[in-house]
C-alpha positions as CSV (number, residue, x, y, z in Angstrom):
1,M,46.6,-90.5,60.2
2,S,47.8,-92.5,57.2
3,D,45.7,-95.4,56.1
4,T,47.7,-96.7,53.1
5,Y,51.4,-97.0,52.4
6,E,50.9,-94.4,49.7
7,S,49.5,-91.8,52.2
8,L,52.3,-92.7,54.6
9,S,54.8,-92.1,51.9
10,K,53.2,-88.7,51.2
11,A,53.3,-87.9,54.9
12,V,57.1,-88.6,54.9
13,D,57.6,-86.4,51.9
14,D,55.4,-83.6,53.3
15,D,57.5,-83.7,56.5
16,G,60.8,-83.2,54.7
17,G,61.8,-86.9,54.3
18,V,61.2,-88.1,57.9
19,H,58.0,-88.8,59.8
20,T,57.2,-90.5,63.1
21,A,54.3,-92.8,63.4
22,P,52.9,-95.2,66.0
23,M,53.2,-98.9,65.2
24,A,49.4,-99.0,65.6
25,T,49.2,-97.0,62.3
26,L,51.5,-99.4,60.5
27,R,49.6,-102.3,61.8
28,L,46.3,-100.9,60.5
29,I,47.9,-100.0,57.1
30,N,49.1,-103.6,56.9
31,G,45.6,-104.9,57.8
32,A,46.8,-106.9,60.7
33,A,44.9,-107.5,63.9
34,R,48.0,-107.9,66.0
35,L,51.7,-107.1,65.8
36,G,54.2,-110.0,65.9
37,P,57.5,-110.9,64.2
38,I,55.9,-111.9,60.9
39,V,53.7,-108.8,60.7
40,C,56.6,-106.6,61.6
41,A,58.8,-108.2,58.9
42,T,56.0,-107.7,56.4
43,I,55.6,-104.1,57.3
44,S,59.4,-103.6,56.9
45,K,59.3,-105.1,53.5
46,E,56.3,-103.0,52.4
47,L,57.9,-99.8,53.6
48,S,61.0,-100.7,51.6
49,K,58.9,-101.4,48.5
50,H,57.5,-97.9,48.9
51,G,61.0,-96.4,49.2
52,L,60.9,-96.0,52.9
53,G,63.2,-97.1,55.7
54,H,62.6,-97.1,59.4
55,I,64.2,-96.8,62.8
56,P,64.5,-98.9,64.9
57,V,65.8,-101.6,62.4
58,K,63.7,-104.2,64.3
59,L,60.2,-102.9,64.4
60,P,58.6,-103.0,67.9
61,E,55.8,-105.4,68.5
62,S,53.9,-102.9,70.6
63,S,51.2,-100.8,69.0
64,N,52.0,-98.0,71.5
65,E,55.6,-97.5,70.3
66,D,56.6,-94.9,67.7
67,V,58.9,-95.5,64.8
68,R,60.8,-93.1,62.6
69,I,60.1,-93.5,58.9
70,F,62.4,-91.9,56.4
71,R,62.7,-91.7,52.6
72,L,65.4,-94.0,51.2
73,G,68.0,-92.5,48.9
74,T,68.1,-89.2,50.8
75,Q,70.7,-87.5,52.9
76,I,68.6,-88.5,55.9
77,A,68.9,-92.1,54.9
78,D,72.7,-91.7,54.5
79,V,73.0,-90.3,58.0
80,V,70.9,-93.2,59.4
81,A,73.1,-95.7,57.6
82,A,76.2,-94.0,58.8
83,V,75.0,-94.2,62.4
84,Q,73.8,-97.7,62.2
85,A,76.8,-99.2,60.5
86,P,80.1,-97.6,61.6
87,S,82.6,-97.2,58.8
88,H,85.1,-94.7,57.5
89,E,82.7,-93.6,54.8
90,G,80.0,-93.2,57.4
91,D,82.3,-91.0,59.4
92,E,82.7,-88.7,56.4
93,V,78.9,-88.5,56.0
94,L,78.5,-87.5,59.6
95,R,81.4,-85.0,59.4
96,T,79.8,-83.4,56.4
97,V,76.4,-83.1,58.0
98,G,77.9,-81.8,61.2
99,G,80.0,-79.3,59.2
100,M,77.0,-78.0,57.3
101,A,75.2,-77.4,60.5
102,S,78.2,-75.6,62.0
103,D,78.5,-73.4,58.9
104,K,74.9,-72.4,59.0
105,I,75.1,-71.5,62.7
106,A,78.2,-69.4,62.0
107,R,76.4,-67.6,59.2
108,I,73.4,-66.9,61.4
109,K,75.6,-65.6,64.2
110,A,77.4,-63.3,61.7
111,I,74.1,-61.9,60.5
112,I,72.9,-61.3,64.1
113,D,76.1,-59.6,65.1
114,E,75.9,-57.1,62.2
């Protein structure tokens, strides 16, 4: 379990740019006794300061709920942004990611069929 924003950032990087954590962990890292709108807003700002984004956009106020934390400035962040804010540019991002996955699957199938 992470106990600082730095260790959480390392966990995100160690997990390939995306990591799921309970709100209880974020609450403890922030040093708060309880979650509420102000604490959640502070956590969101601190994550951003450490180059991290999160889903959902509005952090839950329940310690039992999980959130997905991702590294900003990565392809994962681009996909998250494309899903959250529909646009023509976002559509292209999603098509690219989907196409890359399809290409990999096709190559794997070709290798298996040899």
